[in-house]
N, CA, C and O atoms as a printed pandas DataFrame, in Angstrom:
     atom_number atom_name residue_name chain_id  residue_number  x_coord  y_coord  z_coord
0              1         N          MET        A               1   -0.445   50.150  211.960
1              2        CA          MET        A               1   -1.128   48.898  211.749
2              3         C          MET        A               1   -2.085   49.076  210.573
3              4         O          MET        A               1   -2.636   50.157  210.365
4              5         N          LYS        A               2   -2.271   48.019  209.823
5              6        CA          LYS        A               2   -3.115   48.040  208.639
6              7         C          LYS        A               2   -4.002   46.802  208.635
7              8         O          LYS        A               2   -3.570   45.727  209.050
8              9         N          THR        A               3   -5.238   46.948  208.168
9             10        CA          THR        A               3   -6.138   45.812  208.032
10            11         C          THR        A               3   -7.148   46.098  206.930
11            12         O          THR        A               3   -7.293   47.237  206.485
12            13         N          THR        A               4   -7.833   45.067  206.502
13            14        CA          THR        A               4   -8.893   45.242  205.515
14            15         C          THR        A               4  -10.211   45.493  206.239
15            16         O          THR        A               4  -10.342   45.198  207.427
16            17         N          ALA        A               5  -11.179   46.037  205.518
17            18        CA          ALA        A               5  -12.495   46.295  206.100
18            19         C          ALA        A               5  -13.143   44.994  206.571
19            20         O          ALA        A               5  -13.805   44.976  207.608
20            21         N          THR        A               6  -12.961   43.914  205.828
21            22        CA          THR        A               6  -13.556   42.629  206.201
22            23         C          THR        A               6  -12.958   42.090  207.491
23            24         O          THR        A               6  -13.688   41.640  208.375
24            25         N          VAL        A               7  -11.637   42.131  207.606
25            26        CA          VAL        A               7  -10.977   41.652  208.824
26            27         C          VAL        A               7  -11.381   42.527  210.007
27            28         O          VAL        A               7  -11.605   42.020  211.107
28            29         N          LEU        A               8  -11.475   43.832  209.787
29            30        CA          LEU        A               8  -11.909   44.739  210.854
30            31         C          LEU        A               8  -13.302   44.364  211.335
31            32         O          LEU        A               8  -13.550   44.284  212.538
32            33         N          LYS        A               9  -14.203   44.135  210.402
33            34        CA          LYS        A               9  -15.579   43.786  210.750
34            35         C          LYS        A               9  -15.630   42.530  211.611
35            36         O          LYS        A               9  -16.413   42.451  212.557
36            37         N          ASN        A              10  -14.802   41.560  211.286
37            38        CA          ASN        A              10  -14.810   40.287  212.007
38            39         C          ASN        A              10  -14.038   40.320  213.317
39            40         O          ASN        A              10  -14.181   39.411  214.135
40            41         N          ASN        A              11  -13.219   41.353  213.537
41            42        CA          ASN        A              11  -12.374   41.434  214.736
42            43         C          ASN        A              11  -12.395   42.839  215.329
43            44         O          ASN        A              11  -11.354   43.357  215.735
44            45         N          LEU        A              12  -13.566   43.453  215.381
45            46        CA          LEU        A              12  -13.666   44.852  215.779
46            47         C          LEU        A              12  -13.053   45.125  217.145
47            48         O          LEU        A              12  -12.316   46.099  217.297
48            49         N          GLY        A              13  -13.336   44.300  218.133
49            50        CA          GLY        A              13  -12.807   44.517  219.480
50            51         C          GLY        A              13  -11.291   44.582  219.503
51            52         O          GLY        A              13  -10.709   45.439  220.168
52            53         N          GLU        A              14  -10.659   43.684  218.784
53            54        CA          GLU        A              14   -9.193   43.651  218.717
54            55         C          GLU        A              14   -8.644   44.948  218.115
55            56         O          GLU        A              14   -7.657   45.499  218.604
56            57         N          TYR        A              15   -9.292   45.429  217.052
57            58        CA          TYR        A              15   -8.801   46.638  216.394
58            59         C          TYR        A              15   -9.129   47.905  217.177
59            60         O          TYR        A              15   -8.397   48.890  217.081
60            61         N          LEU        A              16  -10.211   47.901  217.946
61            62        CA          LEU        A              16  -10.482   49.034  218.831
62            63         C          LEU        A              16   -9.388   49.147  219.883
63            64         O          LEU        A              16   -8.938   50.248  220.201
64            65         N          GLN        A              17   -8.961   48.008  220.422
65            66        CA          GLN        A              17   -7.853   48.017  221.390
66            67         C          GLN        A              17   -6.562   48.485  220.723
67            68         O          GLN        A              17   -5.815   49.275  221.300
68            69         N          ALA        A              18   -6.303   48.004  219.522
69            70        CA          ALA        A              18   -5.088   48.403  218.803
70            71         C          ALA        A              18   -5.091   49.908  218.534
71            72         O          ALA        A              18   -4.049   50.559  218.617
72            73         N          ALA        A              19   -6.264   50.461  218.210
73            74        CA          ALA        A              19   -6.359   51.894  217.916
74            75         C          ALA        A              19   -6.069   52.744  219.143
75            76         O          ALA        A              19   -5.725   53.919  219.011
76            77         N          SER        A              20   -6.203   52.172  220.330
77            78        CA          SER        A              20   -5.861   52.929  221.538
78            79         C          SER        A              20   -4.350   53.088  221.667
79            80         O          SER        A              20   -3.877   53.937  222.422
80            81         N          ARG        A              21   -3.592   52.273  220.932
81            82        CA          ARG        A              21   -2.129   52.338  220.974
82            83         C          ARG        A              21   -1.535   53.027  219.752
83            84         O          ARG        A              21   -0.518   53.712  219.854
84            85         N          GLU        A              22   -2.171   52.845  218.598
85            86        CA          GLU        A              22   -1.650   53.396  217.347
86            87         C          GLU        A              22   -2.780   53.484  216.328
87            88         O          GLU        A              22   -3.755   52.738  216.424
88            89         N          PRO        A              23   -2.664   54.386  215.351
89            90        CA          PRO        A              23   -3.680   54.460  214.300
90            91         C          PRO        A              23   -3.732   53.155  213.500
91            92         O          PRO        A              23   -2.705   52.525  213.247
92            93         N          VAL        A              24   -4.938   52.766  213.111
93            94        CA          VAL        A              24   -5.142   51.564  212.306
94            95         C          VAL        A              24   -5.672   52.006  210.943
95            96         O          VAL        A              24   -6.756   52.583  210.848
96            97         N          THR        A              25   -4.903   51.733  209.892
97            98        CA          THR        A              25   -5.329   52.059  208.537
98            99         C          THR        A              25   -6.197   50.924  208.021
99           100         O          THR        A              25   -5.802   49.759  208.064
100          101         N          ILE        A              26   -7.380   51.270  207.533
101          102        CA          ILE        A              26   -8.319   50.282  207.013
102          103         C          ILE        A              26   -8.298   50.384  205.495
103          104         O          ILE        A              26   -8.487   51.461  204.929
104          105         N          THR        A              27   -8.066   49.253  204.848
105          106        CA          THR        A              27   -8.007   49.242  203.390
106          107         C          THR        A              27   -9.274   48.626  202.823
107          108         O          THR        A              27   -9.954   47.823  203.463
108          109         N          ARG        A              28   -9.560   49.032  201.602
109          110        CA          ARG        A              28  -10.701   48.480  200.880
110          111         C          ARG        A              28  -10.256   48.323  199.438
111          112         O          ARG        A              28   -9.838   49.289  198.799
112          113         N          GLN        A              29  -10.345   47.127  198.940
113          114        CA          GLN        A              29   -9.889   46.805  197.587
114          115         C          GLN        A              29   -8.445   47.234  197.379
115          116         O          GLN        A              29   -8.077   47.736  196.316
116          117         N          GLY        A              30   -7.626   47.027  198.420
117          118        CA          GLY        A              30   -6.199   47.284  198.336
118          119         C          GLY        A              30   -5.770   48.730  198.515
119          120         O          GLY        A              30   -4.578   49.031  198.443
120          121         N          LYS        A              31   -6.721   49.634  198.748
121          122        CA          LYS        A              31   -6.388   51.054  198.903
122          123         C          LYS        A              31   -6.776   51.532  200.297
123          124         O          LYS        A              31   -7.784   51.099  200.856
124          125         N          ALA        A              32   -5.962   52.432  200.851
125          126        CA          ALA        A              32   -6.290   53.020  202.147
126          127         C          ALA        A              32   -7.646   53.703  202.032
127          128         O          ALA        A              32   -7.887   54.466  201.096
128          129         N          TYR        A              33   -8.537   53.424  202.994
129          130        CA          TYR        A              33   -9.911   53.913  202.925
130          131         C          TYR        A              33  -10.274   54.782  204.124
131          132         O          TYR        A              33  -10.995   55.770  203.989
132          133         N          ALA        A              34   -9.765   54.406  205.307
133          134        CA          ALA        A              34  -10.080   55.137  206.536
134          135         C          ALA        A              34   -8.994   54.849  207.562
135          136         O          ALA        A              34   -8.177   53.945  207.391
136          137         N          VAL        A              35   -9.004   55.638  208.633
137          138        CA          VAL        A              35   -8.066   55.419  209.731
138          139         C          VAL        A              35   -8.860   55.407  211.027
139          140         O          VAL        A              35   -9.667   56.302  211.278
140          141         N          LEU        A              36   -8.631   54.400  211.839
141          142        CA          LEU        A              36   -9.262   54.268  213.147
142          143         C          LEU        A              36   -8.292   54.816  214.180
143          144         O          LEU        A              36   -7.169   54.329  214.305
144          145         N          LEU        A              37   -8.734   55.846  214.932
145          146        CA          LEU        A              37   -7.884   56.514  215.918
146          147         C          LEU        A              37   -8.509   56.420  217.300
147          148         O          LEU        A              37   -9.720   56.250  217.440
148          149         N          SER        A              38   -7.667   56.532  218.312
149          150        CA          SER        A              38   -8.193   56.663  219.667
150          151         C          SER        A              38   -8.822   58.045  219.803
151          152         O          SER        A              38   -8.495   58.958  219.045
152          153         N          VAL        A              39   -9.715   58.197  220.760
153          154        CA          VAL        A              39  -10.332   59.493  221.020
154          155         C          VAL        A              39   -9.258   60.509  221.385
155          156         O          VAL        A              39   -9.318   61.660  220.951
156          157         N          GLU        A              40   -8.281   60.093  222.177
157          158        CA          GLU        A              40   -7.214   61.002  222.590
158          159         C          GLU        A              40   -6.438   61.529  221.387
159          160         O          GLU        A              40   -6.147   62.723  221.308
160          161         N          GLU        A              41   -6.106   60.646  220.456
161          162        CA          GLU        A              41   -5.360   61.071  219.266
162          163         C          GLU        A              41   -6.209   61.995  218.399
163          164         O          GLU        A              41   -5.712   62.990  217.872
164          165         N          TYR        A              42   -7.476   61.668  218.254
165          166        CA          TYR        A              42   -8.386   62.508  217.472
166          167         C          TYR        A              42   -8.481   63.904  218.082
167          168         O          TYR        A              42   -8.401   64.903  217.367
168          169         N          GLU        A              43   -8.652   63.975  219.399
169          170        CA          GLU        A              43   -8.741   65.273  220.077
170          171         C          GLU        A              43   -7.431   66.050  219.962
171          172         O          GLU        A              43   -7.446   67.273  219.824
172          173         N          ARG        A              44   -6.299   65.346  220.017
173          174        CA          ARG        A              44   -5.005   66.002  219.855
174          175         C          ARG        A              44   -4.897   66.621  218.466
175          176         O          ARG        A              44   -4.411   67.743  218.322
176          177         N          LEU        A              45   -5.343   65.904  217.456
177          178        CA          LEU        A              45   -5.313   66.431  216.092
178          179         C          LEU        A              45   -6.235   67.641  215.937
179          180         O          LEU        A              45   -5.890   68.601  215.248
180          181         N          LEU        A              46   -7.403   67.596  216.574
181          182        CA          LEU        A              46   -8.304   68.748  216.535
182          183         C          LEU        A              46   -7.666   69.966  217.189
183          184         O          LEU        A              46   -7.789   71.081  216.683
184          185         N          GLU        A              47   -6.984   69.755  218.317
185          186        CA          GLU        A              47   -6.299   70.852  218.999
186          187         C          GLU        A              47   -5.187   71.436  218.125
187          188         O          GLU        A              47   -5.004   72.652  218.080
188          189         N          LEU        A              48   -4.446   70.570  217.433
189          190        CA          LEU        A              48   -3.406   71.054  216.519
190          191         C          LEU        A              48   -4.003   71.898  215.400
191          192         O          LEU        A              48   -3.463   72.942  215.037
192          193         N          GLU        A              49   -5.124   71.431  214.861
193          194        CA          GLU        A              49   -5.778   72.189  213.796
194          195         C          GLU        A              49   -6.271   73.537  214.318
195          196         O          GLU        A              49   -6.100   74.559  213.654
196          197         N          ASP        A              50   -6.882   73.544  215.505
197          198        CA          ASP        A              50   -7.341   74.805  216.099
198          199         C          ASP        A              50   -6.174   75.766  216.304
199          200         O          ASP        A              50   -6.290   76.959  216.024
200          201         N          ALA        A              51   -5.052   75.245  216.791
201          202        CA          ALA        A              51   -3.867   76.081  217.018
202          203         C          ALA        A              51   -3.349   76.636  215.694
203          204         O          ALA        A              51   -2.947   77.797  215.621
204          205         N          TRP        A              52   -3.359   75.815  214.654
205          206        CA          TRP        A              52   -2.905   76.275  213.343
206          207         C          TRP        A              52   -3.785   77.418  212.841
207          208         O          TRP        A              52   -3.282   78.438  212.369
208          209         N          TRP        A              53   -5.117   77.240  212.947
209          210        CA          TRP        A              53   -6.025   78.289  212.485
210          211         C          TRP        A              53   -5.882   79.555  213.322
211          212         O          TRP        A              53   -5.959   80.660  212.786
212          213         N          ALA        A              54   -5.674   79.408  214.629
213          214        CA          ALA        A              54   -5.479   80.580  215.490
214          215         C          ALA        A              54   -4.218   81.335  215.076
215          216         O          ALA        A              54   -4.206   82.564  215.016
216          217         N          ARG        A              55   -3.165   80.584  214.793
217          218        CA          ARG        A              55   -1.914   81.217  214.350
218          219         C          ARG        A              55   -2.113   81.917  213.015
219          220         O          ARG        A              55   -1.652   83.041  212.813
220          221         N          ARG        A              56   -2.794   81.248  212.119
221          222        CA          ARG        A              56   -3.060   81.834  210.793
222          223         C          ARG        A              56   -3.881   83.116  210.930
223          224         O          ARG        A              56   -3.613   84.099  210.240
224          225         N          ALA        A              57   -4.875   83.111  211.814
225          226        CA          ALA        A              57   -5.697   84.305  212.036
226          227         C          ALA        A              57   -4.855   85.439  212.604
227          228         O          ALA        A              57   -5.003   86.591  212.194
228          229         N          ALA        A              58   -3.973   85.117  213.545
229          230        CA          ALA        A              58   -3.101   86.141  214.134
230          231         C          ALA        A              58   -2.170   86.727  213.077
231          232         O          ALA        A              58   -1.938   87.936  213.054
232          233         N          GLU        A              59   -1.634   85.872  212.200
233          234        CA          GLU        A              59   -0.766   86.353  211.123
234          235         C          GLU        A              59   -1.541   87.245  210.154
235          236         O          GLU        A              59   -1.032   88.268  209.697
236          237         N          ALA        A              60   -2.778   86.846  209.845
237          238        CA          ALA        A              60   -3.606   87.644  208.939
238          239         C          ALA        A              60   -3.924   88.996  209.565
239          240         O          ALA        A              60   -3.886   90.028  208.895
240          241         N          GLU        A              61   -4.236   88.975  210.855
241          242        CA          GLU        A              61   -4.539   90.231  211.549
242          243         C          GLU        A              61   -3.321   91.147  211.563
243          244         O          GLU        A              61   -3.436   92.346  211.311
244          245         N          ALA        A              62   -2.165   90.584  211.854
245          246        CA          ALA        A              62   -0.932   91.378  211.897
246          247         C          ALA        A              62   -0.596   91.954  210.522
247          248         O          ALA        A              62   -0.045   93.050  210.421
248          249         N          GLY        A              63   -0.928   91.213  209.467
249          250        CA          GLY        A              63   -0.626   91.665  208.111
250          251         C          GLY        A              63   -1.750   92.457  207.466
251          252         O          GLY        A              63   -1.632   92.880  206.316
252          253         N          GLY        A              64   -2.844   92.663  208.198
253          254        CA          GLY        A              64   -3.972   93.412  207.653
254          255         C          GLY        A              64   -4.757   92.664  206.597
255          256         O          GLY        A              64   -5.429   93.280  205.770
256          257         N          GLU        A              65   -4.679   91.329  206.612
257          258        CA          GLU        A              65   -5.368   90.502  205.609
258          259         C          GLU        A              65   -6.765   90.130  206.107
259          260         O          GLU        A              65   -6.956   89.041  206.647
260          261         N          PHE        A              66   -7.725   91.007  205.934
261          262        CA          PHE        A              66   -9.085   90.726  206.373
262          263         C          PHE        A              66  -10.009   90.629  205.171
263          264         O          PHE        A              66   -9.810   91.309  204.164
264          265         N          LEU        A              67  -11.020   89.778  205.285
265          266        CA          LEU        A              67  -12.080   89.724  204.290
266          267         C          LEU        A              67  -13.260   90.512  204.839
267          268         O          LEU        A              67  -13.555   90.450  206.033
268          269         N          GLY        A              68  -13.920   91.236  203.984
269          270        CA          GLY        A              68  -15.136   91.925  204.393
270          271         C          GLY        A              68  -16.269   90.926  204.563
271          272         O          GLY        A              68  -16.098   89.744  204.267
272          273         N          PRO        A              69  -17.431   91.384  205.037
273          274        CA          PRO        A              69  -18.558   90.477  205.281
274          275         C          PRO        A              69  -19.000   89.721  204.033
275          276         O          PRO        A              69  -19.247   88.517  204.107
276          277         N          GLU        A              70  -19.105   90.395  202.889
277          278        CA          GLU        A              70  -19.559   89.721  201.672
278          279         C          GLU        A              70  -18.544   88.697  201.187
279          280         O          GLU        A              70  -18.924   87.597  200.786
280          281         N          ALA        A              71  -17.271   89.036  201.219
281          282        CA          ALA        A              71  -16.225   88.093  200.808
282          283         C          ALA        A              71  -16.173   86.905  201.760
283          284         O          ALA        A              71  -15.934   85.775  201.333
284          285         N          SER        A              72  -16.396   87.153  203.045
285          286        CA          SER        A              72  -16.414   86.061  204.027
286          287         C          SER        A              72  -17.560   85.101  203.746
287          288         O          SER        A              72  -17.376   83.884  203.774
288          289         N          LEU        A              73  -18.755   85.651  203.472
289          290        CA          LEU        A              73  -19.909   84.801  203.157
290          291         C          LEU        A              73  -19.677   84.004  201.881
291          292         O          LEU        A              73  -20.006   82.819  201.824
292          293         N          ALA        A              74  -19.117   84.636  200.862
293          294        CA          ALA        A              74  -18.834   83.936  199.606
294          295         C          ALA        A              74  -17.831   82.813  199.835
295          296         O          ALA        A              74  -17.985   81.716  199.296
296          297         N          PHE        A              75  -16.806   83.088  200.634
297          298        CA          PHE        A              75  -15.805   82.063  200.946
298          299         C          PHE        A              75  -16.466   80.875  201.642
299          300         O          PHE        A              75  -16.230   79.727  201.267
300          301         N          MET        A              76  -17.291   81.146  202.651
301          302        CA          MET        A              76  -17.949   80.065  203.394
302          303         C          MET        A              76  -18.915   79.295  202.494
303          304         O          MET        A              76  -18.988   78.068  202.573
304          305         N          ARG        A              77  -19.655   80.003  201.641
305          306        CA          ARG        A              77  -20.566   79.339  200.717
306          307         C          ARG        A              77  -19.798   78.397  199.785
307          308         O          ARG        A              77  -20.219   77.265  199.546
308          309         N          ASP        A              78  -18.673   78.878  199.268
309          310        CA          ASP        A              78  -17.844   78.043  198.390
310          311         C          ASP        A              78  -17.331   76.814  199.116
311          312         O          ASP        A              78  -17.327   75.719  198.555
312          313         N          ARG        A              79  -16.899   76.984  200.358
313          314        CA          ARG        A              79  -16.360   75.860  201.135
314          315         C          ARG        A              79  -17.442   74.826  201.439
315          316         O          ARG        A              79  -17.174   73.625  201.435
316          317         N          LEU        A              80  -18.661   75.291  201.702
317          318        CA          LEU        A              80  -19.741   74.378  202.076
318          319         C          LEU        A              80  -20.434   73.748  200.876
319          320         O          LEU        A              80  -20.791   72.571  200.914
320          321         N          HIS        A              81  -20.627   74.520  199.811
321          322        CA          HIS        A              81  -21.470   74.058  198.708
322          323         C          HIS        A              81  -20.783   74.038  197.352
323          324         O          HIS        A              81  -21.388   73.616  196.366
324          325         N          GLY        A              82  -19.552   74.478  197.281
325          326        CA          GLY        A              82  -18.859   74.556  196.004
326          327         C          GLY        A              82  -19.034   75.932  195.390
327          328         O          GLY        A              82  -19.947   76.665  195.772
328          329         N          PRO        A              83  -18.183   76.295  194.454
329          330        CA          PRO        A              83  -18.180   77.653  193.900
330          331         C          PRO        A              83  -19.426   78.015  193.099
331          332         O          PRO        A              83  -19.687   79.200  192.887
332          333         N          GLU        A              84  -20.194   77.044  192.652
333          334        CA          GLU        A              84  -21.373   77.329  191.823
334          335         C          GLU        A              84  -22.624   77.606  192.641
335          336         O          GLU        A              84  -23.645   77.973  192.061
336          337         N          ALA        A              85  -22.594   77.447  193.968
337          338        CA          ALA        A              85  -23.800   77.610  194.802
338          339         C          ALA        A              85  -24.182   79.059  194.954
339          340         O          ALA        A              85  -25.168   79.371  195.622
């Protein structure tokens, strides 16, 4: 389902109900801007992401691909603040 931000604002209850059945894409100036999801779908996506990272960690461990403490901190700093921080 797709709607504009203005229509969503004027019919929020209807779109909250719709989001319980399927994702609702919200457009702004003709471009996809956000997606309204049910809590269940959001939690399912978080679980999938957690499972992916767990698998990736297991693969890294099996392959001996570890970062030391300094490299880990640099990686996290880059992810949070950009490479120049």
